[in-house]
Backbone as JSON Lines, residues from 0, in Angstrom:
{"i":0,"aa":"X","n":[-32.83,15.93,6.26],"ca":[-31.6,16.0,4.64],"c":[-29.97,15.16,4.91]}
{"i":1,"aa":"X","n":[-30.41,15.25,3.79],"ca":[-28.67,14.09,3.08],"c":[-27.74,15.05,2.42]}
{"i":2,"aa":"X","n":[-26.5,15.37,3.21],"ca":[-25.13,15.53,2.2],"c":[-24.04,14.44,2.06]}
{"i":3,"aa":"X","n":[-23.86,14.36,0.52],"ca":[-22.95,14.05,-0.19],"c":[-21.84,14.88,-0.33]}
{"i":4,"aa":"X","n":[-21.04,14.08,-0.13],"ca":[-19.67,14.72,-0.33],"c":[-18.94,13.86,-1.03]}
{"i":5,"aa":"X","n":[-18.51,14.16,-2.43],"ca":[-17.46,14.17,-3.58],"c":[-16.6,14.67,-3.89]}
{"i":6,"aa":"X","n":[-15.23,14.11,-3.38],"ca":[-14.02,14.5,-4.06],"c":[-14.12,14.25,-5.48]}
{"i":7,"aa":"X","n":[-13.66,15.47,-6.11],"ca":[-13.09,15.46,-8.16],"c":[-12.47,13.85,-8.27]}
{"i":8,"aa":"X","n":[-12.52,13.72,-9.59],"ca":[-11.6,12.7,-9.84],"c":[-10.27,12.55,-9.84]}
{"i":9,"aa":"X","n":[-9.62,11.91,-10.3],"ca":[-8.09,12.14,-10.47],"c":[-7.63,13.23,-11.07]}
{"i":10,"aa":"X","n":[-6.26,14.23,-10.59],"ca":[-6.48,15.01,-11.52],"c":[-5.14,15.29,-12.14]}
{"i":11,"aa":"X","n":[-4.38,15.82,-12.66],"ca":[-3.35,15.89,-13.63],"c":[-2.04,16.04,-12.35]}
{"i":12,"aa":"X","n":[-2.79,16.46,-11.52],"ca":[-0.99,16.55,-11.06],"c":[-0.94,15.45,-9.67]}
{"i":13,"aa":"X","n":[-1.86,14.24,-10.22],"ca":[-1.7,13.44,-9.16],"c":[-0.71,11.85,-10.03]}
{"i":14,"aa":"X","n":[-0.49,12.28,-11.91],"ca":[0.29,11.51,-12.64],"c":[1.6,12.55,-12.79]}
{"i":15,"aa":"X","n":[1.09,13.77,-11.99],"ca":[2.31,14.72,-12.5],"c":[2.62,15.11,-13.84]}
{"i":16,"aa":"X","n":[1.65,15.3,-14.56],"ca":[1.7,15.79,-15.95],"c":[1.37,17.62,-15.48]}
{"i":17,"aa":"X","n":[1.04,17.98,-14.17],"ca":[1.13,19.28,-13.57],"c":[1.61,19.66,-12.71]}
{"i":18,"aa":"X","n":[1.81,20.94,-12.17],"ca":[2.25,20.62,-10.72],"c":[1.83,22.42,-10.63]}
{"i":19,"aa":"X","n":[1.16,21.73,-9.8],"ca":[0.87,23.12,-8.5],"c":[1.3,23.81,-8.65]}
{"i":20,"aa":"X","n":[2.37,24.09,-7.91],"ca":[3.19,25.57,-7.65],"c":[3.88,26.08,-8.9]}
{"i":21,"aa":"X","n":[3.92,25.66,-10.12],"ca":[3.83,26.15,-11.32],"c":[2.91,26.22,-12.15]}
{"i":22,"aa":"X","n":[2.32,25.69,-12.27],"ca":[1.47,26.0,-13.46],"c":[-0.09,26.75,-12.82]}
{"i":23,"aa":"X","n":[-0.44,27.02,-11.14],"ca":[-1.38,27.05,-10.5],"c":[-2.55,25.88,-10.3]}
{"i":24,"aa":"X","n":[-2.74,26.27,-9.25],"ca":[-3.55,24.81,-8.63],"c":[-4.88,24.95,-9.15]}
{"i":25,"aa":"X","n":[-5.35,26.2,-9.9],"ca":[-6.73,26.45,-10.3],"c":[-7.78,25.69,-11.69]}
{"i":26,"aa":"X","n":[-5.99,25.88,-12.34],"ca":[-6.52,24.99,-13.93],"c":[-6.41,24.14,-14.13]}
{"i":27,"aa":"X","n":[-6.6,23.33,-13.29],"ca":[-5.47,21.62,-13.22],"c":[-6.98,20.87,-13.38]}
{"i":28,"aa":"X","n":[-7.13,20.28,-14.39],"ca":[-8.35,19.62,-15.47],"c":[-7.68,17.87,-14.36]}
{"i":29,"aa":"X","n":[-9.09,17.08,-15.17],"ca":[-8.76,15.62,-14.95],"c":[-8.15,14.5,-15.74]}
{"i":30,"aa":"X","n":[-7.36,13.42,-15.43],"ca":[-7.27,12.23,-15.99],"c":[-8.12,11.58,-16.49]}
{"i":31,"aa":"X","n":[-7.74,11.05,-17.93],"ca":[-9.19,10.34,-18.15],"c":[-9.36,9.26,-17.5]}
{"i":32,"aa":"X","n":[-8.59,8.57,-16.22],"ca":[-8.98,8.05,-15.41],"c":[-10.31,8.74,-14.13]}
{"i":33,"aa":"X","n":[-9.65,9.68,-14.48],"ca":[-10.55,11.33,-13.38],"c":[-11.54,11.12,-13.83]}
{"i":34,"aa":"X","n":[-11.82,10.68,-15.22],"ca":[-12.85,11.8,-16.12],"c":[-14.14,10.32,-15.85]}
{"i":35,"aa":"X","n":[-13.55,8.95,-16.22],"ca":[-14.81,7.78,-15.82],"c":[-14.18,7.79,-14.57]}
{"i":36,"aa":"X","n":[-13.44,8.28,-13.71],"ca":[-14.33,7.82,-12.07],"c":[-15.98,8.6,-11.73]}
{"i":37,"aa":"X","n":[-15.54,10.44,-12.68],"ca":[-16.7,11.26,-12.16],"c":[-18.01,10.49,-12.81]}
{"i":38,"aa":"X","n":[-17.89,10.22,-14.36],"ca":[-18.46,9.66,-15.25],"c":[-19.21,7.97,-13.64]}
{"i":39,"aa":"X","n":[-18.61,7.11,-13.23],"ca":[-19.01,5.9,-12.67],"c":[-19.77,6.82,-11.14]}
{"i":40,"aa":"X","n":[-20.16,7.84,-10.37],"ca":[-19.9,7.69,-9.53],"c":[-21.63,8.6,-10.05]}
{"i":41,"aa":"X","n":[-21.5,9.2,-11.18],"ca":[-22.66,9.73,-11.1],"c":[-23.92,8.64,-11.37]}
{"i":42,"aa":"X","n":[-23.36,7.63,-11.67],"ca":[-24.23,6.25,-11.79],"c":[-24.48,5.56,-11.1]}
{"i":43,"aa":"X","n":[-23.65,5.63,-10.05],"ca":[-24.02,5.45,-8.52],"c":[-24.95,5.62,-7.71]}
{"i":44,"aa":"X","n":[-24.81,7.3,-8.07],"ca":[-25.78,7.91,-6.68],"c":[-27.08,8.32,-7.59]}
{"i":45,"aa":"X","n":[-27.01,8.74,-9.17],"ca":[-28.2,7.95,-9.79],"c":[-29.39,8.91,-9.68]}
{"i":46,"aa":"X","n":[-30.1,8.87,-10.71],"ca":[-30.86,10.13,-10.47],"c":[-32.18,10.17,-9.65]}
{"i":47,"aa":"X","n":[-32.41,9.61,-8.95],"ca":[-32.55,9.57,-8.45],"c":[-33.03,10.29,-6.83]}
{"i":48,"aa":"X","n":[-30.84,10.2,-6.92],"ca":[-31.3,11.55,-5.83],"c":[-30.76,13.1,-6.55]}
{"i":49,"aa":"X","n":[-30.29,13.1,-7.56],"ca":[-29.79,13.97,-7.91],"c":[-30.74,15.19,-8.4]}
{"i":50,"aa":"X","n":[-31.57,14.15,-9.14],"ca":[-32.94,14.66,-9.87],"c":[-33.51,16.41,-8.5]}
{"i":51,"aa":"X","n":[-33.36,15.78,-7.24],"ca":[-34.21,17.16,-6.61],"c":[-32.99,17.41,-5.75]}
{"i":52,"aa":"X","n":[-31.74,17.19,-5.94],"ca":[-30.36,17.02,-5.21],"c":[-30.56,19.74,-5.92]}
{"i":53,"aa":"X","n":[-29.53,19.58,-4.24],"ca":[-29.29,21.08,-4.29],"c":[-27.64,20.89,-4.69]}
{"i":54,"aa":"X","n":[-26.87,21.24,-5.67],"ca":[-25.22,20.36,-6.18],"c":[-24.87,21.93,-5.98]}
{"i":55,"aa":"X","n":[-24.24,22.01,-5.72],"ca":[-22.99,23.11,-4.98],"c":[-21.19,22.29,-5.76]}
{"i":56,"aa":"X","n":[-20.46,23.24,-6.34],"ca":[-19.05,22.4,-6.69],"c":[-18.04,23.88,-6.11]}
{"i":57,"aa":"X","n":[-17.26,23.43,-6.07],"ca":[-15.73,24.41,-6.14],"c":[-15.45,24.32,-7.23]}
{"i":58,"aa":"X","n":[-14.92,26.12,-8.0],"ca":[-15.22,26.8,-8.85],"c":[-13.89,25.9,-9.12]}
{"i":59,"aa":"X","n":[-12.6,25.58,-8.99],"ca":[-11.49,24.47,-9.42],"c":[-12.13,23.88,-10.31]}
{"i":60,"aa":"X","n":[-11.32,23.62,-11.59],"ca":[-11.58,23.37,-13.43],"c":[-11.76,21.07,-12.73]}
{"i":61,"aa":"X","n":[-10.92,20.68,-11.23],"ca":[-11.15,19.21,-11.66],"c":[-12.27,18.84,-10.95]}
{"i":62,"aa":"X","n":[-13.03,19.93,-9.97],"ca":[-14.4,20.08,-9.36],"c":[-15.62,20.77,-10.65]}
{"i":63,"aa":"X","n":[-15.27,21.23,-11.58],"ca":[-16.24,21.54,-12.53],"c":[-16.54,20.29,-13.59]}
{"i":64,"aa":"X","n":[-15.19,19.43,-13.5],"ca":[-15.35,18.81,-14.72],"c":[-16.17,17.64,-14.11]}
{"i":65,"aa":"X","n":[-15.76,17.35,-12.52],"ca":[-15.82,15.56,-12.17],"c":[-17.76,16.58,-12.0]}
{"i":66,"aa":"X","n":[-17.9,17.41,-11.67],"ca":[-19.55,17.74,-11.42],"c":[-20.29,17.81,-13.34]}
{"i":67,"aa":"X","n":[-19.62,18.24,-13.91],"ca":[-20.37,17.56,-15.21],"c":[-20.19,17.01,-15.57]}
{"i":68,"aa":"X","n":[-19.31,16.06,-15.65],"ca":[-19.38,14.4,-15.57],"c":[-19.97,13.48,-15.24]}
{"i":69,"aa":"X","n":[-20.42,13.98,-13.04],"ca":[-20.45,13.63,-13.13],"c":[-22.62,13.45,-13.12]}
{"i":70,"aa":"X","n":[-22.93,14.62,-12.8],"ca":[-24.9,14.82,-13.54],"c":[-24.74,14.37,-14.75]}
{"i":71,"aa":"X","n":[-23.54,14.29,-15.99],"ca":[-23.3,13.41,-17.48],"c":[-23.74,12.23,-17.39]}
{"i":72,"aa":"X","n":[-23.05,11.18,-16.12],"ca":[-23.43,9.91,-15.94],"c":[-24.71,9.6,-15.56]}
{"i":73,"aa":"X","n":[-25.41,10.61,-14.55],"ca":[-26.32,10.24,-14.02],"c":[-27.84,10.04,-15.09]}
{"i":74,"aa":"X","n":[-27.34,11.29,-16.42],"ca":[-28.17,11.19,-17.32],"c":[-29.21,12.47,-16.88]}
{"i":75,"aa":"X","n":[-28.33,13.91,-16.2],"ca":[-28.78,15.1,-15.69],"c":[-28.09,16.46,-16.31]}
{"i":76,"aa":"X","n":[-27.15,16.17,-17.42],"ca":[-25.93,17.35,-18.32],"c":[-27.1,18.26,-18.32]}
{"i":77,"aa":"X","n":[-27.55,18.02,-18.66],"ca":[-29.04,20.11,-18.72],"c":[-30.15,20.05,-17.49]}
{"i":78,"aa":"X","n":[-30.06,19.33,-16.62],"ca":[-31.4,19.59,-16.01],"c":[-31.68,20.24,-14.71]}
{"i":79,"aa":"X","n":[-30.64,20.1,-14.35],"ca":[-29.4,20.08,-12.78],"c":[-29.3,21.23,-12.4]}
{"i":80,"aa":"X","n":[-29.49,22.65,-12.2],"ca":[-28.51,23.92,-11.26],"c":[-27.82,23.39,-10.69]}
{"i":81,"aa":"X","n":[-26.32,24.06,-11.06],"ca":[-25.14,24.01,-9.98],"c":[-24.27,25.55,-9.67]}
{"i":82,"aa":"X","n":[-24.28,25.2,-8.24],"ca":[-23.62,26.31,-8.15],"c":[-22.11,26.04,-7.55]}
{"i":83,"aa":"X","n":[-21.79,27.56,-8.18],"ca":[-19.83,27.64,-7.75],"c":[-20.1,27.99,-7.14]}
{"i":84,"aa":"X","n":[-19.11,28.07,-5.3],"ca":[-18.11,28.7,-4.29],"c":[-17.26,28.21,-3.9]}
{"i":85,"aa":"X","n":[-16.41,30.0,-4.32],"ca":[-14.96,30.06,-4.07],"c":[-14.93,28.99,-2.25]}
{"i":86,"aa":"X","n":[-15.26,29.04,-1.68],"ca":[-15.08,29.4,-0.38],"c":[-14.8,27.15,-0.41]}
{"i":87,"aa":"X","n":[-15.69,26.66,-1.34],"ca":[-15.21,25.21,-1.86],"c":[-13.56,25.08,-1.94]}
{"i":88,"aa":"X","n":[-12.86,25.49,-2.88],"ca":[-11.77,25.31,-3.07],"c":[-10.83,24.29,-2.14]}
{"i":89,"aa":"X","n":[-10.0,24.5,-3.17],"ca":[-8.57,23.51,-1.72],"c":[-8.17,23.91,-1.75]}
{"i":90,"aa":"X","n":[-7.72,23.28,-0.01],"ca":[-6.61,24.48,0.81],"c":[-5.23,24.62,-0.03]}
{"i":91,"aa":"X","n":[-5.02,26.8,0.05],"ca":[-4.31,26.5,-0.58],"c":[-2.53,26.5,-0.32]}
{"i":92,"aa":"X","n":[-1.98,25.63,-1.18],"ca":[-0.37,24.55,0.03],"c":[0.58,25.99,-0.29]}
{"i":93,"aa":"X","n":[0.57,27.51,-0.6],"ca":[1.63,27.82,-1.63],"c":[2.25,27.95,-3.0]}
{"i":94,"aa":"X","n":[3.11,28.58,-2.92],"ca":[4.09,29.02,-4.08],"c":[5.03,27.66,-4.36]}
{"i":95,"aa":"X","n":[5.5,26.84,-2.82],"ca":[7.06,26.23,-3.18],"c":[6.32,24.85,-3.02]}
{"i":96,"aa":"X","n":[6.88,24.13,-3.54],"ca":[6.88,22.42,-3.14],"c":[6.1,22.03,-1.69]}
{"i":97,"aa":"X","n":[5.1,21.81,-1.29],"ca":[5.05,20.91,-0.51],"c":[5.37,20.7,0.18]}
{"i":98,"aa":"X","n":[5.99,19.24,-0.13],"ca":[7.28,18.42,0.45],"c":[8.68,18.92,1.18]}
{"i":99,"aa":"X","n":[8.77,20.33,1.03],"ca":[9.51,21.33,1.3],"c":[8.64,21.89,2.9]}
{"i":100,"aa":"X","n":[7.71,22.13,3.39],"ca":[7.34,22.65,4.76],"c":[6.44,21.22,4.99]}
{"i":101,"aa":"X","n":[6.75,19.6,4.82],"ca":[6.6,18.76,6.23],"c":[7.0,18.86,7.37]}
{"i":102,"aa":"X","n":[8.52,18.85,7.7],"ca":[9.11,19.33,8.72],"c":[8.75,20.07,9.73]}
{"i":103,"aa":"X","n":[8.12,21.14,9.3],"ca":[7.38,22.73,9.78],"c":[6.12,22.06,10.62]}
{"i":104,"aa":"X","n":[5.12,21.23,9.82],"ca":[4.34,21.08,9.53],"c":[3.91,20.03,10.41]}
{"i":105,"aa":"X","n":[5.16,19.06,10.99],"ca":[4.73,17.96,12.51],"c":[5.6,18.83,13.0]}
{"i":106,"aa":"X","n":[6.35,19.97,12.95],"ca":[6.23,20.75,14.75],"c":[5.05,21.83,15.15]}
{"i":107,"aa":"X","n":[4.54,22.74,14.1],"ca":[3.17,23.66,14.76],"c":[1.98,22.8,14.43]}
{"i":108,"aa":"X","n":[1.95,21.32,13.7],"ca":[0.83,20.71,13.86],"c":[-0.03,20.85,12.14]}
{"i":109,"aa":"X","n":[-0.41,19.82,12.55],"ca":[-0.95,19.03,10.82],"c":[-2.3,20.6,10.67]}
{"i":110,"aa":"X","n":[-2.56,20.4,11.59],"ca":[-4.26,21.21,11.36],"c":[-4.17,22.53,11.01]}
{"i":111,"aa":"X","n":[-2.9,23.52,12.22],"ca":[-2.13,24.62,12.06],"c":[-2.06,25.22,11.51]}
{"i":112,"aa":"X","n":[-0.62,24.69,10.69],"ca":[0.45,25.11,9.43],"c":[-0.22,25.97,9.32]}
{"i":113,"aa":"X","n":[0.36,26.93,8.38],"ca":[-0.39,27.78,7.55],"c":[1.06,27.24,6.13]}
{"i":114,"aa":"X","n":[0.63,26.89,5.5],"ca":[1.53,27.19,4.5],"c":[2.73,28.27,4.07]}
{"i":115,"aa":"X","n":[3.68,28.82,3.92],"ca":[4.56,29.47,2.84],"c":[3.67,30.81,1.68]}
{"i":116,"aa":"X","n":[2.7,32.1,2.12],"ca":[2.08,31.75,0.87],"c":[0.89,30.92,0.12]}
{"i":117,"aa":"X","n":[0.43,30.45,1.74],"ca":[-1.16,29.73,1.22],"c":[-1.76,29.68,2.9]}
{"i":118,"aa":"X","n":[-2.34,28.96,2.87],"ca":[-3.76,28.3,4.34],"c":[-2.8,27.49,5.13]}
{"i":119,"aa":"X","n":[-4.27,27.96,5.8],"ca":[-3.84,26.13,7.13],"c":[-5.05,25.73,6.68]}
{"i":120,"aa":"X","n":[-4.81,24.13,7.21],"ca":[-6.81,23.53,7.39],"c":[-7.54,24.31,8.36]}
{"i":121,"aa":"X","n":[-6.9,25.22,9.31],"ca":[-8.07,25.72,9.91],"c":[-8.41,27.3,9.94]}
{"i":122,"aa":"X","n":[-7.05,27.9,8.25],"ca":[-8.28,28.56,7.3],"c":[-9.04,28.0,6.56]}
{"i":123,"aa":"X","n":[-8.8,27.34,6.26],"ca":[-9.86,25.79,5.06],"c":[-10.91,25.96,6.07]}
{"i":124,"aa":"X","n":[-11.27,24.97,7.15],"ca":[-12.37,24.79,7.79],"c":[-13.13,26.82,8.39]}
{"i":125,"aa":"X","n":[-11.97,27.68,8.49],"ca":[-13.06,29.02,8.87],"c":[-14.02,29.02,7.6]}
{"i":126,"aa":"X","n":[-13.36,29.18,5.92],"ca":[-14.19,29.41,4.79],"c":[-15.32,28.17,5.1]}
{"i":127,"aa":"X","n":[-15.03,26.97,4.9],"ca":[-16.12,26.02,4.74],"c":[-16.63,26.63,6.1]}
{"i":128,"aa":"X","n":[-17.04,26.69,7.14],"ca":[-17.48,26.99,7.65],"c":[-19.2,28.14,7.21]}
{"i":129,"aa":"X","n":[-18.1,29.22,7.23],"ca":[-19.41,30.38,6.27],"c":[-20.26,29.37,5.47]}
{"i":130,"aa":"X","n":[-19.07,28.82,4.35],"ca":[-20.06,28.57,3.97],"c":[-21.23,27.64,4.17]}
{"i":131,"aa":"X","n":[-20.98,26.64,5.15],"ca":[-21.85,26.06,5.64],"c":[-23.0,26.8,6.53]}
{"i":132,"aa":"X","n":[-22.79,27.49,7.14],"ca":[-23.84,28.75,7.9],"c":[-24.62,28.99,6.24]}
{"i":133,"aa":"X","n":[-23.97,29.24,4.72],"ca":[-24.96,30.26,3.78],"c":[-25.81,28.84,3.31]}
{"i":134,"aa":"X","n":[-25.23,27.55,3.42],"ca":[-26.38,26.91,2.89],"c":[-27.6,26.27,3.73]}
{"i":135,"aa":"X","n":[-27.56,26.48,4.74],"ca":[-28.37,25.95,5.67],"c":[-29.31,26.94,5.92]}
{"i":136,"aa":"X","n":[-29.22,28.47,5.48],"ca":[-29.86,29.1,5.5],"c":[-30.83,28.68,3.92]}
{"i":137,"aa":"X","n":[-29.95,28.88,3.17],"ca":[-30.79,28.18,1.97],"c":[-31.8,27.11,1.87]}
{"i":138,"aa":"X","n":[-31.32,26.15,3.18],"ca":[-32.01,24.79,3.24],"c":[-33.17,25.25,3.86]}
{"i":139,"aa":"X","n":[-33.54,26.39,4.82],"ca":[-34.21,27.17,5.57],"c":[-35.51,27.42,3.82]}
{"i":140,"aa":"X","n":[-34.81,28.18,3.37],"ca":[-35.38,28.77,2.21],"c":[-36.14,27.92,1.59]}
{"i":141,"aa":"X","n":[-35.69,26.63,0.65],"ca":[-35.56,25.86,-0.37],"c":[-36.55,24.53,-0.2]}
{"i":142,"aa":"X","n":[-36.43,24.13,1.32],"ca":[-36.88,23.34,1.94],"c":[-36.59,21.95,1.43]}
{"i":143,"aa":"X","n":[-35.18,22.09,1.15],"ca":[-34.83,20.93,0.55],"c":[-34.04,19.96,1.41]}
{"i":144,"aa":"X","n":[-33.92,19.15,0.71],"ca":[-33.67,17.38,1.4],"c":[-32.83,16.44,1.15]}
{"i":145,"aa":"X","n":[-31.98,17.13,-0.38],"ca":[-30.43,16.28,-0.88],"c":[-29.68,17.2,-0.78]}
{"i":146,"aa":"X","n":[-28.24,17.55,-0.71],"ca":[-27.5,18.43,-1.79],"c":[-26.47,17.2,-1.27]}
{"i":147,"aa":"X","n":[-25.64,17.53,-2.8],"ca":[-24.26,17.26,-3.56],"c":[-23.32,18.77,-3.7]}
{"i":148,"aa":"X","n":[-22.43,18.04,-2.75],"ca":[-21.5,19.5,-2.85],"c":[-19.79,18.34,-3.5]}
{"i":149,"aa":"X","n":[-19.39,19.26,-4.55],"ca":[-18.36,18.6,-4.7],"c":[-16.76,19.32,-5.18]}
{"i":150,"aa":"X","n":[-16.29,18.64,-3.99],"ca":[-14.78,19.16,-3.53],"c":[-14.0,19.16,-3.39]}
{"i":151,"aa":"X","n":[-12.9,19.22,-2.72],"ca":[-11.37,18.45,-2.48],"c":[-10.65,17.63,-1.13]}
{"i":152,"aa":"X","n":[-10.16,16.81,-1.08],"ca":[-10.47,16.09,0.27],"c":[-10.34,16.99,1.38]}
{"i":153,"aa":"X","n":[-9.54,17.97,1.64],"ca":[-9.5,18.98,2.92],"c":[-10.63,19.48,3.13]}
{"i":154,"aa":"X","n":[-11.13,19.86,1.67],"ca":[-12.52,21.11,2.2],"c":[-13.67,20.12,3.15]}
{"i":155,"aa":"X","n":[-13.45,18.58,2.68],"ca":[-14.48,17.39,2.65],"c":[-14.59,17.48,4.18]}
{"i":156,"aa":"X","n":[-13.08,17.33,4.13],"ca":[-12.83,16.88,5.96],"c":[-12.84,18.18,6.76]}
{"i":157,"aa":"X","n":[-12.93,19.13,6.69],"ca":[-12.84,20.84,7.63],"c":[-14.92,20.39,7.53]}
{"i":158,"aa":"X","n":[-15.21,20.33,6.15],"ca":[-16.88,20.48,6.35],"c":[-17.97,19.45,6.92]}
{"i":159,"aa":"X","n":[-17.32,18.08,7.24],"ca":[-17.39,17.22,8.5],"c":[-17.25,17.75,9.27]}
{"i":160,"aa":"X","n":[-15.64,17.97,9.93],"ca":[-15.63,18.75,11.25],"c":[-16.35,19.61,11.99]}
{"i":161,"aa":"X","n":[-16.73,20.69,10.89],"ca":[-17.65,21.81,10.96],"c":[-19.28,21.15,11.55]}
{"i":162,"aa":"X","n":[-19.23,20.37,10.86],"ca":[-21.13,20.04,10.58],"c":[-20.92,19.4,11.82]}
{"i":163,"aa":"X","n":[-20.56,18.14,12.65],"ca":[-20.54,17.29,13.28],"c":[-19.61,18.33,14.97]}
{"i":164,"aa":"X","n":[-19.38,19.21,14.36],"ca":[-18.2,19.25,15.77],"c":[-17.88,18.33,16.22]}
{"i":165,"aa":"X","n":[-16.41,18.69,15.09],"ca":[-15.24,17.74,15.59],"c":[-14.17,18.59,16.72]}
{"i":166,"aa":"X","n":[-13.33,18.24,17.27],"ca":[-12.62,18.24,17.63],"c":[-10.78,17.95,16.48]}
{"i":167,"aa":"X","n":[-9.57,18.52,16.74],"ca":[-8.22,19.53,15.76],"c":[-7.99,17.56,15.74]}
{"i":168,"aa":"X","n":[-8.07,16.93,16.65],"ca":[-7.43,15.32,16.76],"c":[-8.34,14.73,15.91]}
{"i":169,"aa":"X","n":[-10.25,14.68,16.08],"ca":[-10.17,13.74,14.92],"c":[-10.33,14.13,13.49]}
{"i":170,"aa":"X","n":[-10.32,14.76,13.16],"ca":[-10.29,16.16,12.01],"c":[-8.38,15.57,11.14]}
{"i":171,"aa":"X","n":[-7.54,15.15,12.43],"ca":[-6.41,14.57,12.14],"c":[-6.59,13.15,11.98]}
{"i":172,"aa":"X","n":[-7.0,12.38,12.7],"ca":[-7.54,10.93,12.38],"c":[-7.97,10.44,10.87]}
{"i":173,"aa":"X","n":[-9.04,11.64,10.49],"ca":[-9.39,11.36,8.98],"c":[-8.67,10.71,8.23]}
{"i":174,"aa":"X","n":[-8.26,10.69,7.12],"ca":[-7.45,10.18,5.58],"c":[-8.59,10.74,4.92]}
{"i":175,"aa":"X","n":[-7.46,11.76,3.53],"ca":[-7.96,12.02,1.78],"c":[-9.59,11.53,1.68]}
{"i":176,"aa":"X","n":[-10.16,12.05,1.35],"ca":[-11.52,10.73,0.59],"c":[-10.79,10.42,-0.28]}
{"i":177,"aa":"X","n":[-10.31,8.96,-1.23],"ca":[-10.16,8.64,-2.87],"c":[-10.78,9.43,-3.34]}
{"i":178,"aa":"X","n":[-10.07,9.72,-4.63],"ca":[-10.62,10.57,-5.56],"c":[-11.97,9.51,-5.76]}
{"i":179,"aa":"X","n":[-13.67,10.37,-5.97],"ca":[-14.58,10.44,-6.45],"c":[-14.8,9.44,-5.22]}
{"i":180,"aa":"X","n":[-14.29,9.52,-4.05],"ca":[-15.69,8.65,-3.14],"c":[-16.4,9.42,-2.82]}
{"i":181,"aa":"X","n":[-17.81,8.9,-1.73],"ca":[-18.67,9.47,-1.47],"c":[-19.07,9.64,-0.16]}
{"i":182,"aa":"X","n":[-18.49,10.25,0.93],"ca":[-19.03,10.77,2.19],"c":[-20.33,11.29,1.87]}
{"i":183,"aa":"X","n":[-20.92,10.71,3.32],"ca":[-22.58,10.71,3.26],"c":[-22.64,10.94,4.43]}
{"i":184,"aa":"X","n":[-23.29,12.43,5.46],"ca":[-23.72,12.82,6.54],"c":[-25.39,13.16,6.62]}
{"i":185,"aa":"X","n":[-25.77,11.8,7.27],"ca":[-28.09,12.22,6.97],"c":[-28.13,12.03,8.31]}
{"i":186,"aa":"X","n":[-29.09,11.75,9.13],"ca":[-29.31,11.59,10.4],"c":[-28.31,10.56,10.77]}
{"i":187,"aa":"X","n":[-28.88,10.26,12.44],"ca":[-27.66,9.45,12.89],"c":[-28.9,7.41,12.34]}
{"i":188,"aa":"X","n":[-29.96,7.62,12.6],"ca":[-30.84,6.83,12.24],"c":[-30.66,6.16,11.03]}
{"i":189,"aa":"X","n":[-30.2,6.94,10.15],"ca":[-30.31,6.17,8.15],"c":[-28.58,6.29,7.94]}
{"i":190,"aa":"X","n":[-28.34,6.05,8.95],"ca":[-26.59,5.55,8.4],"c":[-26.32,4.54,9.62]}
{"i":191,"aa":"X","n":[-25.49,3.35,8.9],"ca":[-25.29,2.59,9.29],"c":[-23.8,2.75,9.86]}
{"i":192,"aa":"X","n":[-23.44,2.14,10.58],"ca":[-21.59,1.97,10.97],"c":[-20.99,3.56,10.8]}
{"i":193,"aa":"X","n":[-21.63,4.65,11.61],"ca":[-20.79,5.95,11.31],"c":[-19.97,6.13,12.06]}
{"i":194,"aa":"X","n":[-18.53,6.41,10.43],"ca":[-17.41,6.91,11.39],"c":[-17.21,7.9,12.67]}
{"i":195,"aa":"X","n":[-17.62,8.72,12.61],"ca":[-17.73,10.0,13.61],"c":[-19.49,10.27,13.67]}
{"i":196,"aa":"X","n":[-20.05,10.55,14.92],"ca":[-21.71,10.81,14.67],"c":[-22.33,12.11,16.0]}
{"i":197,"aa":"X","n":[-22.58,12.4,16.42],"ca":[-23.87,13.4,17.32],"c":[-24.82,12.46,17.98]}
{"i":198,"aa":"X","n":[-25.57,13.18,18.76],"ca":[-26.9,12.73,18.51],"c":[-28.17,13.05,18.26]}
{"i":199,"aa":"X","n":[-27.38,13.41,16.86],"ca":[-28.27,13.9,15.48],"c":[-27.84,13.02,14.95]}
{"i":200,"aa":"X","n":[-26.61,13.27,13.9],"ca":[-26.34,13.23,12.84],"c":[-24.97,12.01,12.85]}
{"i":201,"aa":"X","n":[-24.68,11.3,11.76],"ca":[-24.33,10.68,11.76],"c":[-22.88,11.06,10.38]}
{"i":202,"aa":"X","n":[-22.05,10.43,9.91],"ca":[-21.15,10.01,8.85],"c":[-20.83,9.28,8.15]}
{"i":203,"aa":"X","n":[-20.68,8.83,7.09],"ca":[-19.78,7.43,6.48],"c":[-19.41,8.14,4.75]}
{"i":204,"aa":"X","n":[-18.45,6.81,4.95],"ca":[-17.62,6.86,4.17],"c":[-16.5,7.35,4.01]}
{"i":205,"aa":"X","n":[-15.84,7.85,5.36],"ca":[-14.77,8.14,5.63],"c":[-13.81,7.56,6.14]}
{"i":206,"aa":"X","n":[-12.31,7.3,5.46],"ca":[-11.62,6.83,6.19],"c":[-10.32,7.3,6.89]}
{"i":207,"aa":"X","n":[-10.06,6.19,8.13],"ca":[-9.36,6.86,8.85],"c":[-7.78,6.22,8.88]}
{"i":208,"aa":"X","n":[-7.04,7.39,9.51],"ca":[-5.14,6.95,9.24],"c":[-4.78,5.71,9.64]}
């Protein structure tokens, strides 16, 4: 089995054209650069990987759009089923400016601090774990070997943490993937220079802080 996790393309929030705590996070779409990034990563992954892949996406608009354009870039826009799962959504950072909570996050820990009106990374880990369990049950039924998951930076890091049974210190050492970065989990024999590994699995494409 090979799992490719792709962070969505550049969203309008990154260019301050949208502010999540005022407009709502779920509906924020992609910038023009984000759209170009999504098309390009589809071309890079290619038909060979994606034709038989099981594809999941977060239901947030920037992830939906990335998935749609990624498949278009691979020439597979209308031939691949896409499964949306709300457990893959971005971590909920509450309804006030995130920067106002940095001091508290330092005190209580980057993994455990729960945003005011939102979630902690640990909460995101819990629902990502539930998604992974569902995905693996489906993998047994489908006997699928290739997976594509389009999601968000925090969600991707939580997925890697859960899949490889990493410690919270290792989670904190991970940097957020860049927009449309590809993180690959595969059998250790197929991974060159893994960032983290177990006796069976390795991950590449992650950056460390």
